[in-house]
DSSP file (Angstrom, degrees, kcal/mol; ACC not computed):
  #  RESIDUE AA STRUCTURE BP1 BP2  ACC     N-H-->O    O-->H-N    N-H-->O    O-->H-N    TCO  KAPPA ALPHA  PHI   PSI    X-CA   Y-CA   Z-CA
    1    1 A M     >        0   0    0      0, 0.0     4,-1.9     0, 0.0     5,-0.1   0.000 360.0 360.0 360.0 -43.6 -108.5   35.6 -124.1
    2    2 A L  H  >  +     0   0    0      1,-0.2     4,-2.4     2,-0.2     5,-0.2   0.880 360.0  54.7 -63.1 -36.6 -109.2   38.6 -126.3
    3    3 A E  H  > S+     0   0    0      1,-0.2     4,-2.7     2,-0.2    -1,-0.2   0.878 104.7  53.8 -64.3 -37.2 -112.7   37.4 -126.8
    4    4 A L  H  > S+     0   0    0      2,-0.2     4,-2.8     1,-0.2    -1,-0.2   0.910 108.9  48.7 -62.2 -41.9 -113.2   37.2 -123.0
    5    5 A L  H  X S+     0   0    0     -4,-1.9     4,-2.8     2,-0.2     5,-0.2   0.920 112.2  48.4 -64.0 -43.5 -112.1   40.9 -122.7
    6    6 A R  H  X S+     0   0    0     -4,-2.4     4,-3.0     2,-0.2    -2,-0.2   0.918 112.3  49.5 -61.2 -42.4 -114.5   41.9 -125.5
    7    7 A S  H  X S+     0   0    0     -4,-2.7     4,-2.9     2,-0.2    -2,-0.2   0.927 111.9  47.3 -63.1 -45.6 -117.3   40.0 -123.8
    8    8 A L  H  X S+     0   0    0     -4,-2.8     4,-2.0     2,-0.2    -2,-0.2   0.932 114.9  46.4 -61.3 -45.8 -116.5   41.6 -120.4
    9    9 A L  H  X S+     0   0    0     -4,-2.8     4,-2.4     1,-0.2     6,-0.3   0.904 113.4  49.2 -63.5 -41.7 -116.4   45.0 -122.0
   10   10 A S  H  X>S+     0   0    0     -4,-3.0     4,-1.2     1,-0.2     5,-0.9   0.908 110.7  50.0 -64.5 -42.7 -119.6   44.4 -124.0
   11   11 A N  H  <5S+     0   0    0     -4,-2.9    -1,-0.2     1,-0.2    -2,-0.2   0.876 113.8  46.5 -62.7 -36.8 -121.4   43.2 -120.9
   12   12 A V  H  <5S+     0   0    0     -4,-2.0    -2,-0.2    -5,-0.2    -1,-0.2   0.893 125.2  27.8 -74.1 -40.6 -120.3   46.3 -119.0
   13   13 A S  H ><5S-     0   0    0     -4,-2.4     3,-2.0    -5,-0.2    -1,-0.2   0.295 101.1-120.2-109.1  10.4 -121.2   48.8 -121.6
   14   14 A D  T 3<5S-     0   0    0     -4,-1.2    -3,-0.2     1,-0.3    -4,-0.1   0.837  73.5 -59.6  53.7  35.4 -124.0   47.0 -123.5
   15   15 A G  T 3 <S+     0   0    0     -5,-0.9    -1,-0.3    -6,-0.3     2,-0.3   0.302 112.5 117.4  80.9 -11.1 -121.9   47.2 -126.7
   16   16 A A  S <  S-     0   0    0     -3,-2.0     2,-0.6    -6,-0.2    -1,-0.3  -0.627  76.1-106.2 -90.2 149.7 -121.8   50.9 -126.7
   17   17 A K        -     0   0    0     -2,-0.3    -1,-0.1    -3,-0.1     3,-0.0  -0.633  38.6-138.6 -75.6 117.7 -118.5   52.8 -126.4
   18   18 A A        -     0   0    0     -2,-0.6     2,-0.1    51,-0.1    -5,-0.0  -0.525  19.2-109.3 -78.4 141.5 -118.4   54.2 -122.9
   19   19 A P        -     0   0    0      0, 0.0     2,-0.9     0, 0.0    55,-0.1  -0.456  31.9-126.3 -67.2 142.7 -117.1   57.7 -122.4
   20   20 A H        +     0   0    0      1,-0.2    51,-0.1    -2,-0.1    50,-0.0  -0.805  42.6 157.5 -99.7 105.7 -113.8   57.7 -120.6
   21   21 A H        +     0   0    0     -2,-0.9     2,-0.6    46,-0.1    -1,-0.2   0.340  61.9  78.1-100.5   2.8 -113.7   59.9 -117.6
   22   22 A F        -     0   0    0     48,-0.1     2,-0.1    -3,-0.1    -1,-0.1  -0.946  67.5-169.4-116.7 111.5 -110.8   57.9 -116.1
   23   23 A D    >   -     0   0    0     -2,-0.6     3,-2.3     1,-0.1     6,-0.3  -0.426  40.0 -91.8 -99.1 176.4 -107.5   58.9 -117.6
   24   24 A D  T 3  S+     0   0    0      1,-0.3     6,-0.1    -2,-0.1    -1,-0.1   0.684 122.8  57.1 -60.6 -20.4 -104.0   57.3 -117.3
   25   25 A S  T 3  S+     0   0    0      4,-0.0     2,-0.7     5,-0.0    -1,-0.3   0.423  82.5 102.0 -91.6   2.7 -103.1   59.4 -114.4
   26   26 A D    X>  -     0   0    0     -3,-2.3     3,-1.3     1,-0.2     4,-1.2  -0.779  62.4-153.4 -91.1 115.8 -106.1   58.3 -112.3
   27   27 A Y  H 3> S+     0   0    0     -2,-0.7     4,-2.4     1,-0.3     5,-0.2   0.776  93.5  66.1 -60.3 -25.9 -105.0   55.7 -109.7
   28   28 A R  H 3> S+     0   0    0      1,-0.2     4,-2.6     2,-0.2    -1,-0.3   0.863  98.8  52.4 -64.0 -34.2 -108.5   54.3 -109.8
   29   29 A L  H <> S+     0   0    0     -3,-1.3     4,-2.7    -6,-0.3    -1,-0.2   0.902 108.1  50.6 -66.7 -40.5 -107.9   53.2 -113.4
   30   30 A A  H  X S+     0   0    0     -4,-1.2     4,-2.0     2,-0.2    -2,-0.2   0.924 112.7  46.2 -63.3 -44.4 -104.7   51.4 -112.3
   31   31 A I  H  X S+     0   0    0     -4,-2.4     4,-2.1     1,-0.2    -2,-0.2   0.947 114.6  47.1 -62.1 -48.4 -106.5   49.6 -109.5
   32   32 A A  H  X S+     0   0    0     -4,-2.6     4,-2.7     1,-0.2    -2,-0.2   0.886 109.5  53.8 -62.9 -39.3 -109.4   48.7 -111.8
   33   33 A A  H  X S+     0   0    0     -4,-2.7     4,-2.4     1,-0.2    -1,-0.2   0.903 109.3  48.3 -63.5 -40.6 -107.1   47.5 -114.5
   34   34 A L  H  X S+     0   0    0     -4,-2.0     4,-2.2     2,-0.2    -1,-0.2   0.887 112.6  48.7 -65.8 -37.8 -105.3   45.1 -112.1
   35   35 A L  H  X S+     0   0    0     -4,-2.1     4,-1.6     2,-0.2    -2,-0.2   0.886 111.1  49.4 -69.7 -38.1 -108.6   43.8 -110.9
   36   36 A V  H  X S+     0   0    0     -4,-2.7     4,-1.9     2,-0.2    -2,-0.2   0.917 109.6  53.9 -63.0 -42.2 -109.8   43.3 -114.4
   37   37 A H  H  X S+     0   0    0     -4,-2.4     4,-1.7     1,-0.2    -2,-0.2   0.932 109.6  45.2 -59.6 -47.1 -106.5   41.5 -115.2
   38   38 A V  H  < S+     0   0    0     -4,-2.2     4,-0.4     1,-0.2    -1,-0.2   0.813 110.9  56.0 -68.2 -27.5 -107.0   39.1 -112.3
   39   39 A T  H  < S+     0   0    0     -4,-1.6    -1,-0.2     1,-0.2    -2,-0.2   0.868 119.0  30.3 -68.0 -36.7 -110.6   38.5 -113.3
   40   40 A T  H >< S+     0   0    0     -4,-1.9     3,-1.9    -3,-0.2    -2,-0.2   0.557  92.4  93.4-101.3 -10.1 -109.7   37.5 -116.8
   41   41 A V  T 3< S+     0   0    0     -4,-1.7    -1,-0.1     1,-0.3    -3,-0.1   0.773  83.5  53.1 -63.5 -28.9 -106.2   35.8 -116.4
   42   42 A D  T 3  S-     0   0    0     -4,-0.4    -1,-0.3     2,-0.2    -2,-0.1   0.460 111.8-115.8 -87.5   1.8 -107.5   32.3 -116.0
   43   43 A G  S <  S+     0   0    0     -3,-1.9     2,-0.4     1,-0.1    -2,-0.1   0.441  89.6  89.2  84.5  -1.3 -109.5   32.5 -119.2
   44   44 A A        -     0   0    0     -5,-0.2     2,-0.8     2,-0.0    -2,-0.2  -0.940  54.1-168.2-134.6 111.5 -112.9   32.1 -117.5
   45   45 A V        -     0   0    0     -2,-0.4    -5,-0.1    -5,-0.1    -6,-0.1  -0.865  16.2-159.3-100.8 107.4 -114.8   35.1 -116.3
   46   46 A S     >  -     0   0    0     -2,-0.8     4,-2.3    -7,-0.2     5,-0.2  -0.460  28.7-116.5 -82.8 156.7 -117.7   33.9 -114.1
   47   47 A P  H  > S+     0   0    0      0, 0.0     4,-2.6     0, 0.0     5,-0.2   0.864 118.1  56.8 -56.9 -35.4 -120.8   35.9 -113.3
   48   48 A A  H  > S+     0   0    0      2,-0.2     4,-2.3     1,-0.2     5,-0.2   0.895 107.3  47.4 -64.6 -39.2 -119.7   35.9 -109.7
   49   49 A E  H  > S+     0   0    0      2,-0.2     4,-2.6     1,-0.2    -1,-0.2   0.911 111.8  50.2 -67.9 -41.8 -116.3   37.4 -110.6
   50   50 A Q  H  X S+     0   0    0     -4,-2.3     4,-2.3     2,-0.2    -2,-0.2   0.931 113.0  46.3 -60.5 -45.3 -118.0   40.1 -112.7
   51   51 A E  H  X S+     0   0    0     -4,-2.6     4,-2.7     2,-0.2    -2,-0.2   0.903 112.3  49.9 -65.1 -41.7 -120.4   41.0 -109.9
   52   52 A K  H  X S+     0   0    0     -4,-2.3     4,-3.0     2,-0.2     5,-0.2   0.912 109.4  52.4 -63.9 -42.0 -117.6   41.0 -107.3
   53   53 A L  H  X S+     0   0    0     -4,-2.6     4,-2.2     2,-0.2     5,-0.3   0.944 111.9  45.9 -57.5 -49.2 -115.5   43.3 -109.6
   54   54 A R  H  X S+     0   0    0     -4,-2.3     4,-2.7     1,-0.2     5,-0.2   0.938 115.3  46.3 -59.4 -47.8 -118.4   45.7 -109.9
   55   55 A N  H  X S+     0   0    0     -4,-2.7     4,-2.6     2,-0.2     5,-0.3   0.910 111.6  50.3 -64.9 -42.8 -119.2   45.7 -106.2
   56   56 A V  H  X S+     0   0    0     -4,-3.0     4,-2.7     1,-0.2     5,-0.2   0.944 116.3  41.3 -61.6 -47.9 -115.6   46.2 -105.1
   57   57 A L  H  X S+     0   0    0     -4,-2.2     4,-2.1    -5,-0.2     6,-0.3   0.911 114.8  51.4 -67.7 -42.0 -115.0   49.1 -107.4
   58   58 A K  H  X>S+     0   0    0     -4,-2.7     5,-1.8    -5,-0.3     4,-0.5   0.934 118.1  37.4 -60.8 -46.9 -118.4   50.7 -106.7
   59   59 A Q  H ><5S+     0   0    0     -4,-2.6     3,-0.6    -5,-0.2    -2,-0.2   0.923 114.9  52.8 -72.5 -44.5 -117.9   50.5 -102.9
   60   60 A R  H 3<5S+     0   0    0     -4,-2.7    -2,-0.2    -5,-0.3    -1,-0.2   0.871 123.9  27.3 -60.5 -39.1 -114.2   51.3 -102.9
   61   61 A F  H 3<5S-     0   0    0     -4,-2.1    -1,-0.2    -5,-0.2    -2,-0.2   0.286 103.5-121.1-110.1   9.2 -114.6   54.5 -104.9
   62   62 A S  T <<5 +     0   0    0     -3,-0.6     2,-0.3    -4,-0.5    -3,-0.2   0.931  55.4 163.2  50.5  54.2 -118.2   55.4 -104.0
   63   63 A L      < -     0   0    0     -5,-1.8    -1,-0.2    -6,-0.3     2,-0.1  -0.701  36.8-127.6-102.1 152.4 -119.3   55.3 -107.7
   64   64 A D     >  -     0   0    0     -2,-0.3     4,-2.3     1,-0.1     5,-0.2  -0.347  41.8 -91.9 -83.6 178.6 -122.8   55.0 -109.1
   65   65 A D  H  > S+     0   0    0      1,-0.2     4,-2.4     2,-0.2     5,-0.2   0.893 124.6  49.5 -61.1 -42.4 -123.7   52.3 -111.6
   66   66 A V  H  > S+     0   0    0      1,-0.2     4,-2.3     2,-0.2    -1,-0.2   0.938 113.3  45.0 -65.1 -47.4 -122.8   54.4 -114.7
   67   67 A R  H  > S+     0   0    0      2,-0.2     4,-2.4     1,-0.2    -1,-0.2   0.860 111.6  54.0 -66.7 -34.3 -119.4   55.5 -113.4
   68   68 A T  H  X S+     0   0    0     -4,-2.3     4,-2.5     2,-0.2    -1,-0.2   0.933 109.6  47.6 -63.4 -45.1 -118.6   52.0 -112.3
   69   69 A D  H  X S+     0   0    0     -4,-2.4     4,-2.5     1,-0.2    -2,-0.2   0.900 111.4  51.0 -61.7 -41.2 -119.4   50.7 -115.8
   70   70 A E  H  X S+     0   0    0     -4,-2.3     4,-2.6     2,-0.2    -2,-0.2   0.911 110.6  49.0 -62.2 -42.6 -117.2   53.5 -117.3
   71   71 A L  H  X S+     0   0    0     -4,-2.4     4,-2.7     2,-0.2    -2,-0.2   0.919 111.9  47.9 -64.9 -43.4 -114.3   52.6 -115.0
   72   72 A I  H  X S+     0   0    0     -4,-2.5     4,-2.6     2,-0.2    -2,-0.2   0.908 112.4  49.5 -64.7 -41.2 -114.6   48.9 -115.9
   73   73 A A  H  X S+     0   0    0     -4,-2.5     4,-1.9     2,-0.2    -2,-0.2   0.934 114.2  44.6 -62.9 -45.7 -114.7   49.7 -119.6
   74   74 A A  H  X S+     0   0    0     -4,-2.6     4,-2.6     1,-0.2    -2,-0.2   0.894 114.7  49.5 -65.4 -39.2 -111.7   52.0 -119.3
   75   75 A A  H  X S+     0   0    0     -4,-2.7     4,-2.8     2,-0.2    -2,-0.2   0.874 108.0  53.2 -68.0 -38.0 -109.8   49.4 -117.2
   76   76 A T  H  X S+     0   0    0     -4,-2.6     4,-2.1     2,-0.2    -1,-0.2   0.913 112.4  45.0 -63.0 -42.6 -110.6   46.6 -119.6
   77   77 A Q  H  X S+     0   0    0     -4,-1.9     4,-1.8     2,-0.2    -2,-0.2   0.924 113.1  50.0 -66.7 -44.2 -109.1   48.7 -122.4
   78   78 A A  H  X S+     0   0    0     -4,-2.6     4,-1.1     1,-0.2    -2,-0.2   0.903 111.6  48.8 -61.5 -41.5 -106.1   49.7 -120.3
   79   79 A D  H  < S+     0   0    0     -4,-2.8     3,-0.4     1,-0.2    -1,-0.2   0.910 109.7  51.7 -64.2 -42.2 -105.4   46.1 -119.3
   80   80 A A  H  < S+     0   0    0     -4,-2.1    -1,-0.2     1,-0.2    -2,-0.2   0.833 114.3  43.8 -63.8 -32.0 -105.7   44.9 -123.0
   81   81 A E  H  < S+     0   0    0     -4,-1.8    -1,-0.2    -5,-0.1    -2,-0.2   0.622  92.9 102.9 -88.0 -14.3 -103.2   47.6 -124.0
   82   82 A A     <  -     0   0    0     -4,-1.1     3,-0.1    -3,-0.4    -3,-0.0  -0.411  53.4-161.8 -74.0 143.5 -100.8   47.0 -121.2
   83   83 A I  S    S-     0   0    0      1,-0.2     2,-0.3    -2,-0.1    -1,-0.1   0.629  74.2  -6.4 -96.4 -16.8  -97.6   45.0 -121.8
   84   84 A D  S    S-     0   0    0      1,-0.0     4,-0.3    -5,-0.0     3,-0.2  -0.938  70.3-102.0-160.6-179.3  -97.0   44.3 -118.1
   85   85 A L  S >> S+     0   0    0     -2,-0.3     4,-2.5     1,-0.2     3,-0.6   0.650  99.3  84.2 -85.7 -17.8  -98.2   45.0 -114.6
   86   86 A Y  H 3> S+     0   0    0      1,-0.3     4,-3.0     2,-0.2     5,-0.3   0.857  81.2  60.2 -59.0 -40.6  -95.4   47.5 -113.8
   87   87 A H  H 3> S+     0   0    0     -3,-0.2     4,-1.2     1,-0.2    -1,-0.3   0.907 113.2  38.5 -54.1 -43.5  -97.2   50.5 -115.4
   88   88 A F  H <> S+     0   0    0     -3,-0.6     4,-2.0    -4,-0.3    -2,-0.2   0.919 117.1  48.0 -75.6 -45.1 -100.1   50.1 -113.0
   89   89 A T  H  X S+     0   0    0     -4,-2.5     4,-2.5     1,-0.2    -2,-0.2   0.842 106.4  58.2 -69.3 -31.4  -98.1   49.2 -109.9
   90   90 A R  H  X S+     0   0    0     -4,-3.0     4,-1.5    -5,-0.2    -1,-0.2   0.934 108.3  46.4 -61.5 -44.6  -95.6   52.1 -110.4
   91   91 A M  H  X S+     0   0    0     -4,-1.2     4,-1.8    -5,-0.3    -2,-0.2   0.916 112.6  50.0 -63.2 -42.3  -98.5   54.5 -110.2
   92   92 A L  H  X S+     0   0    0     -4,-2.0     4,-3.1     1,-0.2    -1,-0.2   0.864 106.8  54.6 -67.3 -34.7 -100.0   52.8 -107.2
   93   93 A N  H  < S+     0   0    0     -4,-2.5    -1,-0.2     1,-0.2    -2,-0.2   0.853 113.0  43.7 -64.9 -33.3  -96.6   52.9 -105.4
   94   94 A R  H  < S+     0   0    0     -4,-1.5    -2,-0.2    -5,-0.2    -1,-0.2   0.795 124.2  35.0 -77.5 -28.7  -96.5   56.7 -106.0
   95   95 A T  H  < S+     0   0    0     -4,-1.8     2,-0.3    -5,-0.1    -2,-0.2   0.843 108.0  60.5 -98.1 -39.5 -100.1   57.2 -105.0
   96   96 A L     <  -     0   0    0     -4,-3.1     2,-0.1    -5,-0.2    -1,-0.0  -0.662  68.1-135.3 -99.7 147.0 -101.0   54.8 -102.2
   97   97 A D     >  -     0   0    0     -2,-0.3     4,-2.2     1,-0.1     5,-0.2  -0.269  46.5 -86.0 -80.6-179.0  -99.6   54.4  -98.7
   98   98 A E  H  > S+     0   0    0      1,-0.2     4,-2.6     2,-0.2     5,-0.2   0.902 130.1  52.4 -59.6 -42.4  -98.8   50.9  -97.4
   99   99 A D  H  > S+     0   0    0      1,-0.2     4,-2.4     2,-0.2    -1,-0.2   0.897 109.5  50.0 -60.6 -39.6 -102.3   50.4  -96.1
  100  100 A G  H  > S+     0   0    0      2,-0.2     4,-1.8     1,-0.2    -1,-0.2   0.883 110.7  48.7 -65.5 -38.8 -103.7   51.3  -99.5
  101  101 A R  H  X S+     0   0    0     -4,-2.2     4,-1.8     2,-0.2    -2,-0.2   0.884 111.1  50.2 -69.0 -38.1 -101.3   48.9 -101.3
  102  102 A V  H  X S+     0   0    0     -4,-2.6     4,-2.2     1,-0.2    -2,-0.2   0.916 109.5  51.4 -63.6 -42.2 -102.3   46.1  -98.8
  103  103 A R  H  X S+     0   0    0     -4,-2.4     4,-2.5     1,-0.2    -2,-0.2   0.862 105.2  57.2 -62.2 -35.7 -105.9   46.9  -99.5
  104  104 A M  H  X S+     0   0    0     -4,-1.8     4,-1.9     2,-0.2    -1,-0.2   0.937 108.1  45.6 -60.0 -47.3 -105.2   46.5 -103.2
  105  105 A V  H  X S+     0   0    0     -4,-1.8     4,-2.1     1,-0.2    -2,-0.2   0.890 111.2  53.5 -64.2 -39.5 -103.9   43.0 -102.7
  106  106 A E  H  X S+     0   0    0     -4,-2.2     4,-2.1     1,-0.2    -1,-0.2   0.905 106.6  51.8 -61.9 -41.4 -106.9   42.2 -100.6
  107  107 A M  H  X S+     0   0    0     -4,-2.5     4,-1.9     1,-0.2    -1,-0.2   0.883 107.0  54.0 -63.0 -37.5 -109.2   43.3 -103.3
  108  108 A M  H  X S+     0   0    0     -4,-1.9     4,-2.6     1,-0.2    -1,-0.2   0.924 108.2  48.9 -62.2 -43.5 -107.4   41.1 -105.8
  109  109 A W  H  X S+     0   0    0     -4,-2.1     4,-2.6     1,-0.2    -1,-0.2   0.883 106.7  56.8 -63.4 -36.6 -108.0   38.1 -103.5
  110  110 A E  H  < S+     0   0    0     -4,-2.1     4,-0.3     1,-0.2    -1,-0.2   0.896 109.9  44.9 -61.0 -39.4 -111.6   39.0 -103.2
  111  111 A I  H >< S+     0   0    0     -4,-1.9     3,-1.2     2,-0.2     4,-0.4   0.930 111.5  53.2 -67.3 -46.0 -111.9   38.8 -107.0
  112  112 A V  H >< S+     0   0    0     -4,-2.6     3,-0.6     1,-0.3     5,-0.5   0.917 114.6  40.5 -55.5 -46.6 -110.0   35.5 -107.1
  113  113 A Y  G >< S+     0   0    0     -4,-2.6     3,-1.5     1,-0.2    -1,-0.3   0.397  85.5  98.2 -87.9   3.9 -112.3   33.9 -104.5
  114  114 A A  G <  S+     0   0    0     -3,-1.2    -1,-0.2    -4,-0.3    -2,-0.1   0.859  91.4  40.5 -59.4 -34.8 -115.5   35.3 -105.9
  115  115 A D  G <  S-     0   0    0     -3,-0.6    -1,-0.3    -4,-0.4    -2,-0.1   0.337 118.5-110.7 -96.6   7.5 -116.1   32.1 -107.8
  116  116 A G  S <  S+     0   0    0     -3,-1.5    38,-0.3     1,-0.2     2,-0.3   0.499  87.6  90.4  81.8   3.5 -114.9   29.9 -104.9
  117  117 A E        -     0   0    0     -5,-0.5     2,-0.4    36,-0.1    -2,-0.3  -0.889  58.3-151.8-131.0 160.6 -111.8   28.7 -106.7
  118  118 A R        -     0   0    0     -2,-0.3     2,-0.2    -3,-0.1    -5,-0.1  -0.966  14.4-159.2-134.4 117.4 -108.2   29.9 -107.1
  119  119 A S     >  -     0   0    0     -2,-0.4     4,-2.5     1,-0.1     5,-0.2  -0.540  30.2-116.5 -91.0 161.5 -106.3   29.1 -110.2
  120  120 A E  H  > S+     0   0    0      1,-0.2     4,-2.1     2,-0.2     5,-0.1   0.819 117.0  55.9 -64.8 -29.8 -102.5   29.1 -110.5
  121  121 A F  H  > S+     0   0    0      2,-0.2     4,-2.1     1,-0.2    -1,-0.2   0.927 109.1  44.9 -67.6 -44.8 -102.8   32.0 -113.0
  122  122 A E  H  > S+     0   0    0      1,-0.2     4,-2.4     2,-0.2     5,-0.2   0.933 112.8  51.4 -62.7 -45.8 -104.7   34.1 -110.5
  123  123 A D  H  X S+     0   0    0     -4,-2.5     4,-2.4     1,-0.2    -1,-0.2   0.898 109.9  50.1 -57.6 -42.5 -102.3   33.2 -107.7
  124  124 A N  H  X S+     0   0    0     -4,-2.1     4,-2.8     2,-0.2    -1,-0.2   0.892 109.1  50.6 -65.7 -41.1  -99.3   34.2 -109.9
  125  125 A V  H  X S+     0   0    0     -4,-2.1     4,-2.5     2,-0.2     5,-0.2   0.917 112.6  46.2 -64.5 -42.8 -100.8   37.6 -110.8
  126  126 A V  H  X S+     0   0    0     -4,-2.4     4,-3.0     2,-0.2     5,-0.2   0.920 112.8  50.9 -66.0 -41.8 -101.5   38.4 -107.2
  127  127 A W  H  X S+     0   0    0     -4,-2.4     4,-2.4    -5,-0.2    -2,-0.2   0.945 113.5  44.0 -58.9 -49.7  -98.0   37.2 -106.2
  128  128 A R  H  X S+     0   0    0     -4,-2.8     4,-2.4     2,-0.2    -2,-0.2   0.907 115.6  47.9 -64.4 -41.9  -96.4   39.4 -108.9
  129  129 A T  H  X S+     0   0    0     -4,-2.5     4,-1.8    -5,-0.2    -2,-0.2   0.936 111.8  49.1 -64.2 -46.7  -98.5   42.4 -108.1
  130  130 A A  H  <>S+     0   0    0     -4,-3.0     5,-3.0     1,-0.2     4,-0.4   0.913 111.2  50.7 -59.4 -42.9  -98.0   42.1 -104.4
  131  131 A D  H ><5S+     0   0    0     -4,-2.4     3,-1.3    -5,-0.2    -1,-0.2   0.927 110.4  48.4 -60.7 -45.9  -94.2   41.9 -105.0
  132  132 A L  H 3<5S+     0   0    0     -4,-2.4    -1,-0.2     1,-0.3    -2,-0.2   0.776 111.1  51.8 -66.2 -26.0  -94.2   45.0 -107.2
  133  133 A L  T 3<5S-     0   0    0     -4,-1.8    -1,-0.3    -5,-0.2    -2,-0.2   0.450 118.2-112.0 -88.9  -0.9  -96.3   46.8 -104.5
  134  134 A G  T < 5 +     0   0    0     -3,-1.3     2,-0.5    -4,-0.4    -3,-0.2   0.752  65.8 148.8  78.0  24.0  -93.8   45.9 -101.8
  135  135 A I      < -     0   0    0     -5,-3.0    -1,-0.3    -6,-0.2    -2,-0.1  -0.812  46.8-121.5 -92.4 127.5  -96.1   43.6 -100.0
  136  136 A S     >  -     0   0    0     -2,-0.5     4,-2.6     1,-0.1     5,-0.2  -0.198  15.5-116.6 -67.5 157.9  -94.3   40.7  -98.3
  137  137 A S  H  > S+     0   0    0      1,-0.2     4,-2.6     2,-0.2     5,-0.2   0.898 117.2  54.3 -59.0 -41.2  -95.0   37.1  -99.0
  138  138 A R  H  > S+     0   0    0      1,-0.2     4,-2.3     2,-0.2    -1,-0.2   0.929 110.4  44.9 -60.1 -46.4  -96.2   36.6  -95.4
  139  139 A Q  H  > S+     0   0    0      2,-0.2     4,-2.7     1,-0.2    -2,-0.2   0.912 112.3  52.2 -64.5 -42.4  -98.7   39.5  -95.7
  140  140 A R  H  X S+     0   0    0     -4,-2.6     4,-2.3     1,-0.2    -2,-0.2   0.911 111.8  45.9 -60.3 -43.8  -99.9   38.3  -99.1
  141  141 A I  H  X S+     0   0    0     -4,-2.6     4,-2.6     2,-0.2    -1,-0.2   0.893 111.9  51.2 -68.2 -40.2 -100.5   34.8  -97.7
  142  142 A E  H  X S+     0   0    0     -4,-2.3     4,-2.3    -5,-0.2    -2,-0.2   0.912 111.2  48.4 -62.5 -42.1 -102.2   36.1  -94.6
  143  143 A L  H  X S+     0   0    0     -4,-2.7     4,-2.7     2,-0.2     5,-0.3   0.924 111.3  50.3 -63.0 -44.1 -104.5   38.3  -96.8
  144  144 A R  H  X S+     0   0    0     -4,-2.3     4,-2.8     1,-0.2     5,-0.2   0.931 112.2  46.8 -59.0 -47.2 -105.3   35.3  -99.0
  145  145 A Q  H  X S+     0   0    0     -4,-2.6     4,-2.2     1,-0.2    -1,-0.2   0.886 112.6  49.6 -65.0 -38.8 -106.2   33.1  -96.1
  146  146 A R  H  X S+     0   0    0     -4,-2.3     4,-2.0     2,-0.2    -2,-0.2   0.932 114.7  43.4 -65.6 -46.1 -108.3   35.8  -94.5
  147  147 A V  H  X S+     0   0    0     -4,-2.7     4,-2.4     2,-0.2     6,-0.3   0.915 113.5  51.7 -66.5 -42.4 -110.3   36.4  -97.7
  148  148 A A  H  X>S+     0   0    0     -4,-2.8     5,-1.8    -5,-0.3     4,-1.2   0.907 110.3  48.6 -61.2 -42.0 -110.6   32.7  -98.4
  149  149 A A  H  <5S+     0   0    0     -4,-2.2    -1,-0.2    -5,-0.2    -2,-0.2   0.896 113.1  48.1 -64.5 -39.6 -112.0   32.1  -94.9
  150  150 A K  H  <5S+     0   0    0     -4,-2.0    -2,-0.2     1,-0.2    -1,-0.2   0.865 120.7  35.8 -67.7 -37.0 -114.4   34.9  -95.3
  151  151 A Q  H  <5S-     0   0    0     -4,-2.4    -1,-0.2    -5,-0.1    -2,-0.2   0.410 111.7-112.9-102.1   1.0 -115.6   33.8  -98.8
  152  152 A G  T  <5 +     0   0    0     -4,-1.2    -3,-0.2     1,-0.2    -4,-0.1   0.675  69.7 135.7  80.6  16.2 -115.4   30.0  -98.2
  153  153 A G      < -     0   0    0     -5,-1.8     2,-1.0    -6,-0.3    -1,-0.2  -0.318  67.1 -90.4 -89.0 177.6 -112.6   29.3 -100.6
  154  154 A N        +     0   0    0    -38,-0.3     3,-0.3     1,-0.2    -5,-0.1  -0.771  49.5 162.9 -92.2  97.9 -109.5   27.2 -100.1
  155  155 A G        +     0   0    0     -2,-1.0    -1,-0.2     1,-0.2   -10,-0.1   0.430  57.3  82.9 -93.4  -0.1 -106.9   29.4  -98.6
  156  156 A A        +     0   0    0    -11,-0.1    -1,-0.2    -3,-0.1     2,-0.1   0.780  69.0  90.7 -77.3 -26.9 -104.7   26.7  -97.3
  157  157 A K              0   0    0     -3,-0.3     0, 0.0     1,-0.1     0, 0.0  -0.454 360.0 360.0 -70.2 141.2 -102.9   26.0 -100.6
  158  158 A N              0   0    0     -2,-0.1    -1,-0.1     0, 0.0    -2,-0.0   0.418 360.0 360.0 -95.7 360.0  -99.7   28.0 -101.2
């Protein structure tokens, strides 16, 4: 697992240490760290998941390629150092309104279905994150089904 994180970080920053312009108080880092976590939790980071992660962050925060790479590098490090999801979700609960928290869960599903599959590990991380963000099970399942239908994944499994 640690090797996957190193690989992801290396791919993002070409082996160089990226400057960190995203600090612990930046909600974008919390979002990116949760997305990195869901990307790596099943032990297999596909090129499709890496690309989806980059695209989601780039579009969501209107970042250029360099800043997107910096955010992913900082998020990968933050995720590796985190002991749980609460640190990130607590910040998001303080920073985002309900629509923003729902969008966060939707972005997680977009990452999950980027490779066309959904593992029980990914499902569990999204479930725990949604719960910590105050997103109901019904909403979480509706978001999963909507994203799965859009991306051609299997959203019918609970």
